[in-house]
C-alpha positions in Angstrom: 39.2 -59.6 -116.5 40.3 -62.6 -118.9 44.1 -61.8 -118.6 44.4 -61.4 -115.2 41.9 -64.9 -114.0 44.0 -66.5 -116.9 47.1 -65.4 -114.5 45.8 -65.9 -111.5 43.6 -69.0 -111.3 45.9 -70.2 -114.6 44.7 -70.9 -117.7 44.0 -74.8 -117.2 41.9 -73.6 -114.0 39.7 -71.1 -115.2 36.8 -72.2 -116.8 34.6 -69.8 -119.5 31.7 -69.4 -116.9 34.3 -68.2 -114.2 35.3 -65.0 -116.9 31.2 -64.6 -117.7 31.0 -64.6 -113.5 33.9 -62.1 -112.9 32.3 -59.9 -115.7 29.2 -60.0 -114.4 27.6 -60.8 -117.9 25.2 -62.6 -119.4 27.3 -66.4 -120.9 25.9 -65.9 -124.5 27.8 -62.1 -124.1 31.1 -63.5 -124.0 30.2 -66.5 -126.5 29.3 -63.2 -129.2 32.8 -62.6 -128.9 34.6 -65.4 -128.4 33.9 -69.3 -129.8 35.9 -70.7 -127.4 38.4 -70.2 -124.4 40.9 -70.7 -126.4 39.1 -68.0 -128.8 39.4 -65.8 -125.7 43.3 -67.3 -124.8 44.2 -66.0 -128.5 42.8 -62.7 -127.9 44.8 -62.4 -124.4 47.6 -63.3 -125.7 47.2 -60.7 -128.7 46.2 -58.1 -126.1 49.3 -58.7 -123.6 52.0 -59.0 -126.6 50.6 -55.4 -127.8 51.0 -54.2 -124.6 55.0 -55.5 -124.4 55.6 -53.9 -128.4 54.1 -51.0 -127.2 56.9 -50.1 -123.8 59.7 -51.9 -126.5 58.3 -49.2 -129.8 58.5 -46.2 -127.1 62.0 -46.9 -125.7 63.8 -48.4 -128.6 62.3 -47.4 -131.9 62.1 -44.1 -134.0 65.5 -43.2 -132.9 68.0 -41.3 -134.9 71.2 -43.2 -134.2 73.6 -46.2 -135.5 72.2 -49.4 -135.7 74.4 -50.6 -133.0 72.8 -48.2 -130.2 69.5 -48.7 -131.9 70.3 -52.7 -131.2 71.3 -51.5 -127.2 67.9 -49.3 -127.0 66.3 -51.9 -127.9 67.7 -55.0 -126.1 67.2 -52.9 -122.4 63.0 -52.3 -123.9 63.1 -55.9 -124.4 63.7 -56.6 -120.6 60.3 -56.7 -118.9 61.1 -58.4 -115.5 61.4 -55.4 -113.1 58.1 -53.9 -115.0 56.6 -57.0 -115.3 57.8 -59.0 -112.2 54.5 -60.3 -110.8 52.7 -61.1 -114.4 56.2 -63.4 -115.0 56.5 -65.0 -111.8 52.1 -66.2 -112.8 53.5 -66.9 -116.4 56.1 -69.1 -114.7 53.2 -71.6 -112.8 52.9 -74.7 -114.6 48.8 -74.3 -115.5 50.2 -70.8 -117.1 52.0 -73.0 -120.0 50.5 -72.7 -122.7 50.1 -68.8 -122.4 53.5 -68.4 -121.5 54.4 -70.7 -124.8 52.1 -68.7 -126.8 53.3 -65.4 -125.7 56.6 -65.8 -126.4 55.8 -67.3 -130.4 53.9 -64.3 -131.1 56.9 -61.5 -129.2 58.7 -63.6 -131.5 57.0 -63.2 -134.9 56.2 -59.3 -133.7 59.7 -58.0 -132.6 61.6 -60.4 -135.4 60.3 -57.2 -137.9 61.2 -54.6 -135.7 65.1 -55.7 -134.8 65.5 -57.0 -138.6 64.7 -53.0 -139.7 68.1 -52.5 -137.1 69.9 -55.3 -138.9 69.3 -54.4 -141.9 70.3 -50.5 -141.4 73.7 -52.5 -139.7 74.3 -54.1 -143.1 74.0 -50.5 -144.7 76.3 -49.5 -142.6 78.7 -52.3 -142.8 79.0 -53.0 -139.0 77.0 -56.5 -140.1 76.7 -58.9 -143.4 73.8 -61.3 -143.0 71.7 -62.4 -146.1 68.6 -62.5 -144.4 68.2 -60.2 -141.8 64.7 -61.5 -140.8 65.7 -65.0 -140.2 68.7 -63.9 -137.8 66.2 -61.5 -136.2 64.5 -64.7 -135.4 66.7 -67.6 -134.3 68.2 -64.5 -131.9 64.8 -63.7 -130.5 63.5 -67.3 -130.4 67.0 -68.5 -129.2 67.2 -65.3 -126.3 63.6 -65.7 -125.2 63.6 -69.8 -125.3 66.9 -70.8 -123.8 66.8 -68.4 -120.8 63.2 -68.4 -120.0 63.4 -70.3 -116.2 59.8 -70.8 -116.9 60.2 -73.4 -120.0 63.6 -75.1 -118.7 64.6 -75.6 -115.1 68.2 -73.8 -116.0 70.7 -73.5 -113.4 72.3 -70.4 -112.2 75.5 -71.7 -114.2 73.4 -72.7 -117.2 72.2 -69.2 -117.7 75.4 -67.6 -117.2 76.9 -70.0 -119.6 74.1 -68.7 -122.3 74.6 -65.1 -121.5 78.3 -65.0 -121.4 78.0 -67.1 -125.4 75.2 -65.0 -126.6 77.5 -62.2 -128.1 79.4 -64.1 -129.9 76.4 -66.2 -131.4 74.9 -63.4 -132.3 78.3 -62.0 -134.1 78.3 -64.8 -136.4 74.6 -65.2 -136.3 75.2 -61.3 -138.0 78.3 -61.6 -139.9 79.8 -58.8 -137.4 83.4 -59.0 -136.6 84.2 -60.8 -133.1 83.5 -59.1 -130.2 80.7 -56.2 -131.8 77.9 -57.3 -130.0 80.2 -57.8 -127.1 79.1 -54.8 -125.2 75.6 -54.5 -125.8 74.0 -57.6 -125.3 
């Protein structure tokens, strides 16, 4: 319920009293579990991130494939723009900036180890040569998520296209892959 209120009414405009009223419980019940609105926000962000990761894991992990095939599946699974269109529209509202930024940060933190495993496999296969798989995963995810999100920056179509065109080459360099390795994946 809090997630729905935060998204639709906006986090900044939603009070704990709004949450209490929507749940139809005593005020003390909410305060028993959450000491503050910010603590409730943290729980909502954790829940939303787990929903997202569950989708990503189910579509991209556990498959017997090359690192490049796994990377392609992971990148495809990370794109939730069609499944979460309404959620993304609400996240991009100004009163949800704090919620949005926390969600992006936690997503990077939790996705990075998954991506790092794929990068490590790629190093074992001789496709990548990076000595820092986890850091490479963190840099890629943070860059891809923050620098392509119109909810964070008001990028023009041309600016987004320029970044999208640069990502494969930059990721090749970050991972120590041969030029053009990731062009068909990203």
